[in-house]
C-alpha positions, 0 to 999 in steps of 0.5 A: 408488696413492691410499691411504685409511685408515678407522676400521672395515669399515663406513666402509671399505665405504661410502667404497669404494662411494661412490667407485666409484658416482661413477665409474659415474655419470660413465661413464653420463653420458658414454656412456649405459652402464657396465661394472663388475667385482665382486669377492667374498669376506669383504672385500667384504661391507660395500662391496657392502652399501653399493653396492646402496644407491647411486643407480645406474641398473643397467639400463644396466650390464653386470657381470662378476666376477673369478673362480670355482672350477673344477667348483663348481656355482652351488648350492654355498655357496662359489660366487661366482656364488651370492654375487653373486646373493644379495648384489647381484642379488637386492637390486636392483629393476632388474637389470644384465646379469650375465655369470657365470663358469661354473666348472662348464662342461664345458670350462673353457678354452672358458669362458675364451674365451667370457668373453674375447670378451664382455669385449672388447666391454665396456671396463671403467669400474670394477673393485671388487677386493680383495687376498688374504692371499698378495697375490693379485689375483683368483685370480692367486696368486704367482707371477702371470703379468704378461705374458699378455693372456688376459682370463680363464685357468684358474689353480692355487690355491696352499695359502695361497689355499686356506687363506684360503678355509677360514679364511673359512668357505667350505669344511668342510675344506682338502681340500674347497677346489678346486685350480683356478679361472677367473680374470680375468688381471692385464692385463685388470684393469689395463685398467679405467679405475678400480680400487677396492680394499676390503681390511680386517682385520689378516690382510691387513696383510702383503699390503697392505704388500707391495703398497704399499711393496714392489717390483712383483713377481709374488710379490706380484701386487697390487703391479702396481697401483702402476703403475695410474694410477687405483687407490684402496686403502681400508683399515681401521686393522688392514689398514694396521697394517704400512705404514711411511708 
């Protein structure tokens, strides 16, 4: 894992977007198309703002996203589909193909199967992601399933994850935070050719230390990225503060 520490969130976001954009352009040059995974949440604000300003031919790109709450309509303020529509799709003059996770699908398991069939046809070039306060990767909370090959699955959200969503201001109360989500599986994320992590803020410092310097364990799901050959972790000084090296 390549670790890069930046002065602040803005410089972190610009660097992560620049790195991912170069990988996207390389894929476009090699194959004429590219497949990208986008993450959401407060940690991705600066990166996505920089990404939409990059010189990329989005017309040749298919975009997936990592997760969505079960039962949440796209009109809800915390919907990740809404987040990406507003922060990415609406800001691009030329739109990519955007494959959304329909969290409010009548049958969430059938939705995971639909998504799995689609991503099987689109090998991922670049995955933009983050790390949760509990060490989660996408919505794979501890103890994460490191073995399943299911590309997407319905998962339970633990209390630490739900408190993070409340703390970031996405929901008015803890009881309003959904208890289930559709998430991309760990093994599917690891199939990405290039993974770019944006992880700012002191509240992520303990999870970062576990993911980087701790053992590879389902109790810190992001630690599995130690085994990925092309992962870059972009930190600010606050999120890097617990690292020993």
